[in-house]
C-alpha positions as MATLAB code, in Angstrom:
seq = 'MKDVANLFGCMVFNDTVMQARLPKDVYKALKKTMAQGTHLELDVANAVANAMKDWAVEKGATHFTHWFQPMTGITAEKHDSFIAPAGDGRIIMEFSGKELVRGEPDASSFPSGGLRATFEARGYTVWDITSYAFIKNDTLYIPTAFCSYSGEALDKKTPLLRSMQAINKQAIRILRLFGNTDVKCVITTVGPEQEYFLIDKTMYLRRPDLVYTGRTLFGARPPKGQEMDDHYFGSIKPRVSAFMHELEEELWKMGVHAKTKHNEVAPAQHELAPIFGTTNLATDHNQLTMEVMKSIANKHGLSCLLHEKPFAGVNGSGKHNNWSLSTDTGINLLEPGETPFENAQFLLFLTAVIKAVDEYQDLLRVSVASAGNDHRLGANEAPPAIISIFLGDELTEILEALETGVAYKGKQKNQMEIGVTVLPHFPKDITDRNRTSPFAFTGNKFEFRMPGSSFSIAGPNFVLNTAVAEVLRDFADTLEKTNDFKDTLAVLIKKTIREHKRIVFNGNNYAEAWVYEAEKRGLSNLKTTVEAMPAFIAQKSIDVFTRHHVFSETEIRSRYEILLENYCKTLRIEALTMTDMVKKEIIQACISYQHELSQLLQSKKTDGRYDCTLEEYFLDKISKLSACLLRKLDTLENAMLETKKTTDALSLAEFYRDHVFGAMSELRLIVDELETLVAKKHWPLPTYAEMLYSVN';
ca = [
      80.593  100.327   82.586;
      77.841   99.655   85.239;
      77.991  101.900   88.297;
      77.365   99.239   90.519;
      77.533  101.258   93.806;
      74.289  103.178   92.432;
      72.956  100.115   90.836;
      72.726   98.064   94.120;
      69.673   98.274   95.955;
      68.041  100.929   93.400;
      64.756   98.727   93.449;
      64.600   98.160   97.232;
      62.816  100.472   99.623;
      65.523  100.193  102.237;
      66.648  102.146  105.148;
      68.187  105.039  103.049;
      65.166  105.536  100.950;
      62.937  105.392  104.259;
      65.074  108.073  105.838;
      64.778  110.273  102.822;
      61.018  109.846  102.417;
      59.509  109.429  105.729;
      58.854  112.046  108.402;
      61.355  111.791  111.093;
      58.730  110.770  113.692;
      57.492  108.009  111.289;
      60.761  106.870  110.665;
      61.478  106.550  114.237;
      58.434  104.710  115.058;
      58.992  102.220  112.078;
      62.659  101.437  113.138;
      61.347  100.864  116.697;
      58.917   98.300  115.365;
      61.439   96.724  113.400;
      64.039   96.619  116.266;
      61.784   95.710  119.151;
      58.776   94.242  117.592;
      56.413   96.769  118.980;
      52.949   97.193  117.520;
      52.758   99.320  114.490;
      50.186  101.948  114.583;
      47.799  102.581  111.730;
      48.805  106.154  111.287;
      52.248  105.153  110.967;
      51.398  102.398  108.661;
      49.541  104.673  106.266;
      52.425  107.236  106.129;
      54.820  104.351  105.180;
      52.402  102.871  102.579;
      51.909  106.360  100.922;
      55.601  106.970  100.893;
      56.444  103.369   99.544;
      53.683  103.688   96.728;
      54.965  107.192   95.518;
      58.504  105.666   95.708;
      57.327  102.575   93.563;
      55.368  104.440   91.097;
      58.327  106.719   90.376;
      60.293  103.706   89.545;
      57.518  102.328   87.103;
      55.610  100.280   89.367;
      51.821   99.933   88.685;
      50.827   96.720   90.922;
      51.816   95.836   94.434;
      51.864   92.245   95.861;
      52.133   90.404   99.173;
      55.071   87.938   98.466;
      54.887   84.837  100.650;
      56.227   81.483  101.066;
      53.522   78.753  101.324;
      54.388   74.816  101.824;
      54.510   74.408   98.086;
      58.382   75.059   98.283;
      58.230   78.111   95.971;
      56.792   81.517   96.540;
      53.343   83.055   95.875;
      51.948   86.170   94.841;
      48.587   87.887   94.030;
      49.026   91.260   92.146;
      46.641   94.203   92.851;
      47.008   97.585   91.089;
      47.452  101.026   92.883;
      44.456  102.302   91.032;
      41.235  103.478   92.606;
      38.278  105.515   90.939;
      38.291  109.056   91.473;
      34.922  109.955   89.754;
      34.385  111.327   86.241;
      35.894  108.317   84.763;
      39.509  109.061   86.079;
      41.616  107.285   88.767;
      44.102  108.072   91.467;
      47.209  105.887   92.458;
      46.193  104.863   96.038;
      47.873  102.392   98.717;
      46.838  102.368  102.432;
      48.411  101.245  105.538;
      45.836   98.563  105.728;
      46.818   97.126  102.401;
      50.530   97.380  103.256;
      50.271   95.417  106.595;
      47.640   92.596  105.769;
      46.289   90.757  102.575;
      43.801   88.301  102.177;
      44.562   85.323   99.512;
      42.709   81.934   99.456;
      44.210   79.739  102.105;
      42.245   76.610  101.103;
      44.234   76.269   97.869;
      47.604   76.006   99.539;
      48.920   72.955  101.448;
      47.686   73.041  105.011;
      48.096   69.250  106.213;
      44.420   69.285  107.526;
      44.504   72.725  109.183;
      41.977   74.150  106.913;
      39.150   72.541  105.257;
      38.628   73.059  101.650;
      35.627   75.287  102.180;
      37.444   77.285  104.530;
      39.041   80.013  102.469;
      40.152   82.696  104.593;
      43.844   83.215  105.123;
      46.211   86.410  105.771;
      49.418   87.601  104.633;
      51.188   89.795  107.211;
      54.060   92.273  106.392;
      57.407   91.115  107.548;
      58.623   94.669  108.532;
      62.309   93.331  108.966;
      62.436   92.552  105.189;
      62.643   95.321  102.896;
      60.015   95.901   99.964;
      61.383   95.873   96.634;
      60.465   96.184   92.969;
      60.496   93.419   90.401;
      58.725   93.394   86.820;
      56.881   96.734   87.335;
      55.338   95.372   90.761;
      56.115   96.320   94.320;
      56.990   93.244   96.306;
      56.057   93.328  100.126;
      57.624   90.306  101.881;
      55.042   88.771  104.251;
      54.214   85.886  106.635;
      51.070   83.484  105.791;
      48.748   82.230  108.282;
      45.298   80.926  108.521;
      42.266   82.510  109.617;
      42.590   80.931  113.125;
      46.317   82.031  113.362;
      48.351   78.702  112.372;
      51.377   79.209  110.323;
      50.844   78.003  106.710;
      54.067   79.135  105.244;
      58.025   78.712  105.934;
      58.816   82.173  107.046;
      56.669   82.338  110.124;
      58.396   79.537  112.132;
      61.751   81.035  110.897;
      60.938   84.290  112.454;
      59.569   82.510  115.708;
      62.756   80.569  115.988;
      64.960   83.786  115.523;
      63.148   85.214  118.418;
      63.827   82.216  120.570;
      67.435   81.821  119.852;
      67.769   85.611  120.478;
      66.004   85.404  123.935;
      68.148   82.587  125.137;
      71.514   84.011  123.831;
      70.726   87.284  125.350;
      70.494   85.215  128.701;
      73.901   83.830  128.357;
      75.527   87.155  127.262;
      74.041   88.799  130.434;
      75.607   86.156  132.497;
      79.202   87.153  130.921;
      78.369   90.527  132.135;
      77.466   91.963  128.623;
      74.825   94.411  128.913;
      75.440   96.400  125.677;
      73.947   93.973  123.246;
      70.376   94.196  122.567;
      69.808   91.643  120.165;
      71.412   88.363  118.993;
      70.879   87.363  115.300;
      71.403   84.230  113.282;
      73.113   84.837  110.064;
      73.219   82.819  106.845;
      75.214   82.741  103.463;
      73.501   80.147  101.537;
      75.700   78.902   98.392;
      73.233   78.069   95.464;
      74.242   75.357   92.908;
      72.269   74.874   89.429;
      72.528   73.427   86.067;
      72.113   75.293   82.838;
      71.268   73.407   79.616;
      69.722   74.691   76.292;
      66.147   75.348   76.451;
      65.401   73.465   73.175;
      66.875   70.325   74.974;
      64.777   70.826   78.029;
      61.407   71.260   76.102;
      62.247   67.839   74.357;
      62.540   66.217   77.695;
      58.980   65.544   79.443;
      60.695   64.398   82.548;
      62.597   67.471   82.911;
      59.670   69.538   82.367;
      57.386   67.654   84.641;
      59.603   66.429   87.378;
      62.841   68.486   87.324;
      64.900   65.523   86.726;
      65.780   62.880   83.957;
      64.155   59.840   84.602;
      66.005   57.943   81.766;
      69.418   58.628   80.435;
      72.618   56.560   79.922;
      75.619   57.962   80.977;
      77.601   59.931   78.567;
      81.201   58.914   77.198;
      82.620   61.898   79.059;
      81.132   63.227   82.185;
      83.056   65.050   85.084;
      86.156   62.535   85.128;
      88.667   65.082   83.885;
      87.777   67.817   86.502;
      87.949   70.162   83.543;
      84.728   72.075   84.325;
      85.359   72.849   88.000;
      86.442   76.551   88.067;
      87.155   76.401   84.458;
      86.612   79.321   82.053;
      83.083   80.304   81.985;
      81.483   79.876   78.562;
      80.196   83.255   76.733;
      76.629   82.124   76.922;
      76.746   81.318   80.416;
      78.629   84.467   81.209;
      76.041   86.451   79.796;
      73.480   84.868   81.716;
      75.422   85.368   85.006;
      76.109   88.879   84.115;
      72.589   89.716   83.618;
      71.506   87.565   86.786;
      73.964   89.739   89.114;
      72.680   92.995   87.924;
      69.015   91.961   88.351;
      69.909   90.711   91.931;
      72.029   93.678   92.813;
      68.880   96.041   91.844;
      66.963   94.123   94.412;
      69.491   94.181   97.142;
      70.756   90.757   97.023;
      74.560   90.439   97.726;
      75.440   88.122   94.958;
      79.199   87.786   95.383;
      80.804   84.691   93.821;
      79.957   82.998   90.618;
      81.958   79.983   89.051;
      81.631   76.731   87.235;
      80.982   73.579   89.429;
      82.305   70.056   89.108;
      79.802   68.576   86.800;
      79.529   69.809   83.034;
      76.641   72.418   82.661;
      76.930   72.982   86.589;
      77.404   76.347   88.050;
      77.154   78.009   91.649;
      76.359   81.593   92.851;
      77.256   82.333   96.503;
      76.090   85.669   98.356;
      77.476   87.442  101.358;
      76.160   86.591  104.722;
      72.830   88.255  105.698;
      70.281   87.944  108.527;
      68.695   84.726  108.356;
      65.121   85.815  107.277;
      66.456   88.226  104.654;
      68.881   85.519  103.489;
      65.911   83.264  102.915;
      63.942   85.857  101.192;
      67.059   86.689   98.821;
      67.502   82.941   98.102;
      64.006   82.330   97.206;
      64.266   85.641   95.007;
      67.532   84.208   93.471;
      66.080   81.089   92.507;
      63.077   82.692   90.829;
      65.394   85.231   88.886;
      67.574   82.606   87.696;
      64.845   80.642   85.910;
      63.430   83.857   84.367;
      66.881   85.219   83.258;
      68.032   81.754   81.892;
      64.587   81.891   79.675;
      65.772   85.256   78.258;
      69.065   83.647   77.248;
      67.522   80.534   75.667;
      68.439   78.456   78.503;
      66.897   76.283   81.245;
      67.845   76.593   84.942;
      67.716   73.219   86.515;
      67.309   73.293   90.558;
      66.739   69.865   91.148;
      68.989   68.018   93.577;
      69.831   65.258   91.121;
      68.699   66.254   87.387;
      71.315   63.831   86.041;
      71.845   60.318   87.427;
      75.650   59.476   87.831;
      76.616   63.074   87.635;
      77.296   65.250   90.584;
      73.783   66.586   92.108;
      73.275   70.191   93.546;
      73.281   71.315   97.020;
      72.793   74.672   98.853;
      75.377   74.884  101.789;
      74.079   76.871  104.759;
      76.682   78.778  106.316;
      75.245   79.585  109.699;
      76.494   81.756  112.451;
      75.408   83.868  115.485;
      76.131   87.633  115.745;
      75.127   90.436  118.059;
      73.781   93.819  117.109;
      76.969   95.273  118.296;
      78.920   93.463  115.350;
      80.332   90.456  117.392;
      80.286   87.078  116.035;
      79.651   84.659  118.883;
      81.477   81.892  117.028;
      84.681   83.826  116.575;
      87.189   82.330  119.189;
      88.707   85.785  120.215;
      92.024   86.286  122.147;
      90.917   87.085  125.806;
      89.818   84.742  128.565;
      86.598   86.381  128.602;
      85.875   85.799  124.922;
      87.432   82.247  124.972;
      85.021   81.057  127.726;
      82.092   82.646  125.883;
      82.989   81.224  122.647;
      83.533   77.864  124.222;
      80.076   77.821  125.661;
      78.354   78.766  122.367;
      80.377   76.189  120.491;
      79.590   73.459  122.876;
      75.939   74.629  122.810;
      75.867   73.910  118.989;
      77.532   70.507  119.325;
      75.088   69.351  122.093;
      72.208   70.799  119.910;
      73.357   69.003  116.672;
      73.990   65.641  118.603;
      70.613   65.880  120.601;
      68.728   66.975  117.687;
      70.412   65.065  114.736;
      67.122   63.293  113.493;
      65.270   66.898  113.263;
      68.148   68.199  111.444;
      67.951   65.108  109.075;
      64.419   65.778  108.539;
      64.866   69.539  107.690;
      66.771   68.444  104.593;
      64.519   65.445  103.689;
      62.739   65.209  100.434;
      62.302   62.777   97.501;
      64.736   65.005   95.442;
      67.465   65.170   98.203;
      67.203   61.276   98.700;
      68.943   60.917   95.324;
      71.810   63.267   96.366;
      72.829   62.437  100.000;
      75.537   59.877  100.188;
      76.472   60.345   96.662;
      80.174   61.540   96.035;
      79.077   65.189   95.876;
      77.157   65.305   99.016;
      77.576   64.246  102.747;
      75.840   61.034  103.771;
      72.632   60.966  105.743;
      74.528   60.460  109.022;
      74.714   63.763  110.892;
      78.304   64.621  112.364;
      80.333   67.727  113.098;
      83.838   68.566  111.668;
      85.845   70.653  114.026;
      89.215   70.101  112.607;
      92.271   68.620  114.469;
      93.268   71.642  116.680;
      89.858   72.644  117.913;
      88.988   69.042  118.700;
      92.415   68.723  120.653;
      91.477   71.812  122.670;
      88.125   70.389  123.561;
      89.783   67.045  124.530;
      92.071   68.708  126.803;
      89.177   70.807  128.489;
      87.447   67.476  129.001;
      90.412   65.457  130.499;
      91.998   68.482  132.425;
      95.491   67.700  130.853;
      97.633   70.514  129.259;
      96.723   71.470  125.747;
     100.003   70.561  123.767;
      99.415   72.842  120.759;
     100.589   76.474  120.173;
      99.996   76.848  124.059;
     102.115   74.877  126.526;
     100.717   75.521  129.944;
      97.458   74.161  131.517;
      94.529   75.744  130.206;
      91.667   77.013  132.431;
      88.428   78.203  131.288;
      88.348   81.927  131.411;
      91.841   82.177  132.785;
      94.281   80.969  130.375;
      94.015   82.407  126.787;
      92.706   80.179  124.120;
      94.871   80.252  121.184;
      93.918   82.700  118.544;
      91.896   80.894  115.706;
      92.696   82.303  112.320;
      89.796   81.515  109.841;
      91.773   78.741  108.099;
      93.076   76.992  111.144;
      92.428   73.694  109.500;
      91.721   71.996  106.226;
      88.022   71.976  104.899;
      86.200   68.720  104.809;
      83.776   68.561  101.981;
      82.395   65.241  103.103;
      81.192   66.543  106.319;
      77.541   67.581  106.744;
      78.218   70.083  109.351;
      81.635   71.681  109.368;
      83.006   74.547  111.512;
      84.780   76.716  109.121;
      86.601   79.495  111.302;
      83.548   81.304  112.647;
      80.555   79.756  111.382;
      79.164   76.332  110.478;
      78.539   75.021  107.073;
      75.582   72.847  106.961;
      75.978   71.008  103.608;
      72.941   68.764  103.548;
      70.312   71.149  102.159;
      69.232   70.323   98.604;
      69.480   73.065   95.983;
      65.893   73.309   95.317;
      65.212   73.904   99.293;
      63.893   76.839  101.070;
      66.651   77.383  103.688;
      63.872   78.256  106.140;
      63.438   74.731  107.223;
      67.172   73.830  108.009;
      67.299   77.090  109.779;
      64.439   76.929  111.968;
      65.329   73.642  113.103;
      68.962   74.563  113.739;
      67.963   77.821  115.564;
      65.413   76.057  117.922;
      67.716   73.371  118.778;
      70.431   75.869  119.793;
      67.888   77.973  121.495;
      66.891   74.784  123.659;
      70.567   74.147  124.740;
      71.351   77.789  125.458;
      68.035   77.622  127.763;
      69.411   74.759  129.496;
      72.758   76.214  129.919;
      71.132   79.533  131.261;
      69.085   77.735  133.784;
      72.202   76.033  135.300;
      74.298   79.116  135.114;
      71.838   81.503  136.645;
      71.407   79.300  139.924;
      75.135   79.118  140.670;
      76.961   81.316  143.095;
      80.415   80.166  141.393;
      79.871   81.155  137.844;
      83.453   80.140  136.777;
      83.509   76.815  138.149;
      80.038   75.933  137.185;
      80.836   77.216  133.683;
      83.901   74.948  133.599;
      81.911   71.983  134.721;
      79.306   72.474  132.359;
      81.507   72.720  129.393;
      83.447   69.724  130.207;
      80.427   67.675  130.907;
      78.832   68.924  127.289;
      82.074   67.856  125.620;
      82.142   64.476  127.361;
      78.489   63.621  126.534;
      78.195   64.769  122.968;
      81.755   64.117  121.527;
      80.378   61.353  119.554;
      79.007   63.863  117.043;
      82.438   65.049  116.314;
      83.917   63.364  113.347;
      86.942   64.625  111.274;
      87.496   61.991  108.888;
      86.100   60.837  105.614;
      82.430   60.741  105.874;
      82.343   58.784  102.458;
      84.281   55.805  103.887;
      82.336   52.659  104.623;
      84.028   52.260  107.889;
      82.387   55.479  109.003;
      78.914   54.012  108.750;
      80.104   51.257  111.158;
      81.765   53.572  113.444;
      78.808   55.995  113.486;
      76.536   53.073  114.430;
      78.776   52.271  117.304;
      78.645   55.804  118.571;
      74.826   55.576  118.455;
      74.329   58.075  115.532;
      71.272   57.906  113.342;
      71.548   56.910  109.610;
      68.172   57.801  108.150;
      68.842   57.246  104.734;
      65.537   58.191  103.150;
      62.768   60.839  103.638;
      60.406   58.349  104.800;
      62.841   56.974  107.511;
      63.434   60.280  108.743;
      59.942   61.899  108.938;
      58.600   60.075  112.182;
      61.269   61.988  113.946;
      59.408   65.308  113.140;
      56.238   64.177  115.306;
      58.328   62.388  117.947;
      57.572   63.840  121.517;
      61.109   65.285  121.872;
      60.552   67.244  118.739;
      56.976   68.341  119.610;
      58.303   69.401  123.043;
      61.075   71.546  121.859;
      59.131   73.403  119.033;
      55.986   74.309  121.619;
      58.385   75.120  124.354;
      60.004   77.904  122.123;
      56.754   78.691  120.369;
      58.115   77.766  117.008;
      55.192   75.566  116.300;
      52.153   74.328  118.162;
      51.442   70.707  118.248;
      48.641   70.923  115.651;
      51.253   72.819  113.325;
      53.847   70.210  113.539;
      51.332   67.442  112.726;
      50.034   69.320  109.588;
      53.653   69.962  108.479;
      54.193   66.249  109.012;
      51.301   65.303  106.795;
      52.383   67.997  103.994;
      56.002   66.525  103.818;
      54.912   62.920  103.512;
      52.143   64.130  100.939;
      54.642   65.870   99.011;
      57.100   62.863   98.888;
      54.204   60.741   97.551;
      52.961   63.134   94.978;
      56.661   63.603   93.639;
      56.940   60.139   93.359;
      53.578   59.611   91.676;
      54.212   62.419   89.165;
      57.487   60.777   88.451;
      55.917   57.314   87.786;
      53.349   58.633   85.612;
      55.727   60.646   83.591;
      57.802   57.508   83.158;
      54.898   55.268   81.901;
      53.788   58.124   79.662;
      57.208   58.601   77.919;
      57.678   54.663   77.606;
      54.270   54.392   75.915;
      54.453   57.385   73.592;
      58.193   57.656   72.930;
      60.385   54.863   73.982;
      58.270   51.923   72.661;
      57.684   53.749   69.370;
      61.432   54.169   68.988;
      62.047   50.531   69.472;
      59.335   49.447   67.079;
      60.772   51.744   64.480;
      64.488   50.688   64.900;
      63.321   47.059   64.887;
      61.250   47.410   61.627;
      64.231   49.257   60.031;
      66.645   46.198   60.923;
      63.973   43.765   59.983;
      63.602   45.253   56.672;
      67.611   45.170   55.939;
      67.780   41.775   57.412;
      65.139   40.667   54.796;
      66.639   42.303   52.073;
      70.215   40.728   52.551;
      68.695   37.238   53.197;
      66.778   37.664   49.887;
      69.942   38.693   48.104;
      71.630   35.535   49.788;
      74.998   37.151   49.480;
      75.530   39.111   52.712;
      76.537   38.102   56.354;
      73.491   39.031   58.565;
      75.204   38.553   61.865;
      75.283   42.099   62.978;
      71.453   42.753   62.151;
      70.506   39.666   63.732;
      72.537   40.344   66.811;
      70.893   43.831   67.367;
      67.519   42.893   66.404;
      67.478   39.882   68.897;
      68.945   41.909   71.595;
      66.535   44.932   71.197;
      63.627   42.375   70.927;
      64.398   40.762   74.169;
      65.029   44.320   75.946;
      61.638   45.411   74.419;
      59.806   42.508   75.897;
      61.461   43.081   79.185;
      60.373   46.653   78.871;
      56.807   45.798   78.724;
      57.064   43.457   81.667;
      58.835   46.225   83.784;
      56.208   48.753   82.654;
      53.341   46.385   83.806;
      55.048   46.052   87.056;
      55.179   49.704   87.530;
      51.593   50.379   86.405;
      50.444   47.711   88.891;
      52.182   49.194   91.741;
      50.572   52.447   90.897;
      47.097   50.775   91.316;
      48.171   49.402   94.645;
      48.748   52.906   95.927;
      44.982   53.489   95.814;
      44.438   50.883   98.509;
      46.505   52.764  101.194;
      45.214   55.805  103.103;
      47.701   56.191  105.879;
      50.200   58.846  105.171;
      53.307   57.002  106.477;
      52.362   53.554  105.021;
      51.719   55.156  101.750;
      55.058   56.785  101.484;
      56.708   53.507  102.605;
      54.926   51.861   99.685;
      56.126   54.397   97.151;
      59.685   54.047   98.454;
      59.725   50.260   98.505;
      57.519   49.335   95.459;
      57.007   52.212   93.215;
      60.472   53.696   93.162;
      61.765   50.241   92.957;
      59.649   49.437   89.928;
      60.764   52.743   88.357;
      64.501   52.032   88.898;
      63.977   48.553   87.047;
      62.199   50.080   84.229;
      65.078   52.941   84.050;
      67.619   50.241   83.649;
      65.987   48.619   80.588;
      65.301   52.049   78.755;
      68.950   53.281   79.474;
      70.342   50.168   77.863;
      67.879   50.515   74.898;
      69.248   53.889   74.486;
      72.874   52.699   73.893;
      71.368   50.242   71.130;
      68.900   52.213   69.390;
      70.002   54.423   66.468;
      70.210   58.073   67.218;
      67.599   58.998   64.427;
      65.358   56.840   66.004;
      65.762   57.739   69.683;
      63.364   60.636   70.531;
      65.181   62.091   73.676;
      68.047   64.429   73.932;
      70.869   62.354   75.548;
      73.107   63.356   78.513;
      75.945   64.118   76.303;
      73.840   66.497   74.188;
      72.278   68.201   77.155;
      75.280   68.489   79.439;
      77.331   70.036   76.422;
      74.501   72.081   74.813;
      75.666   75.321   76.171;
      78.693   77.210   74.657;
];
């Protein structure tokens, strides 16, 4: 049996290792830099680098890499060996502080949204001291931020770290107003639940659409999908169990707190959930989790699918982002508490989140926007594109009582005054969960259910952090000016509840009535990525990001261009893959089967003794569908030619959404119907039934 306690973190240059291997003065200097963001002196960096290299070499590492998160949606790495010439044909193992702190990959080859010209190649990776280095595949991985030669962020980590600084600064201001001088730092914490599919590798390799796009562009529904609810939390199949076991071990070695594993609703769908962690660490760990999932799946003859909707008509995959605020003294600021002091503080932070989500609902929608997630949002396994908050009945009633000044009639009968009368203690399970809500309070955290399974959680979290930081700034500005803190606080909370209660909805977000109700409330319903994206460069968004130094306006506009470009490129690849599959595989299957039917029909007619109704029916139907197939293929190819006439990023994205995707959908309908008619021996693609039930 594995000794998990000793296994966990054995490949991480963590605090325990640093204490054991670094001189005391170096360790103290490094911890000061980590805690306070002070400058890291070169002599300290050299000492850390040497200790890190010795430790890594002892663990079998021969190379190091600066591991970063460019705007590609995945991670990037360039590997350098530790070797250096020592004369006489010998080498030594060497690693300097300069190499640890900064690297220089080619910035021109990554998405920059116009920040960098193609000929401007210089870019830098900078060590994220707050994220521990680790060893994977005989290489020392050093988590880093990635910026251009002129200092603009080219990655997803940099704005996340900036947003964490912003919310820390404003939350500290609030805590000081409550007389709390012990807290030195407020951090956001996240526990990202990761959903994924596992199918047999041989099936995957026979599906060009899965290989190139991550989702099936064709596929008729199987006779049995998820209707019986027999896969959810069901017994884990041996092959999947072996994959999960090895996955957990590898993640544990690298310090990832993989905690929960189970079957999800759809056949072949599963979930892994970690323990909460500081947001930038949780982001690194989730990126690492997705990478390791894919590599471990390959070892087991499986393919791990992380697309938001790999199979049409079957539950898609999300990444529930469980977000909270905590102090360095161990206090969760979204825990209601039992004393008047704690109650008022909780209510202020709670209403800050409510106001932030309401005022920046469009930005939150942008943070989860992608071509892949457009297939998922609004389906039965995901919340709709309308942002709303679920609080539960009791907490909603308390806020209503505060707003109106009437007595709360729940557990506590007397009049409730902020900071005087004790707020009823909230156990974690005060209310039922609402799986249809995009943003649900679940006891001492908010569960943001909209991010897609392939997403980096950096985007949703830097938006959420920045929005809440902005509201806390407004609150602090108001409260710092008053001579009557208690009364001003009461007025502020009541005013916030009254002005932003429209965002609170505890009902069924799937119901059609909610769409109309949300419209009456003035809530946005940005159904697609293309509709959502302009909100990213709205003046309100630019103001909040620049005010808190999360982005410059130039960086905002560059990301807008990148996100629209990614949307268009995704649909382009899908459309080209579709046309290629139809021409090279689907048409050939139809011709082959029609030829077989024609030969059979001819032989029976020649014989003159057999009824030919069956053959004539299928031949006629497939012939008509094949003719329709060619027309729909022609429509799609013409639409693709039209894309070359548009240069404006938003207009091009709109064209892809309205015309290219529409043509793709029509083509798919024909192919999926043909799949139900063409004999299995002629159909070249593994079916949904074969793929979803391919692993035992």
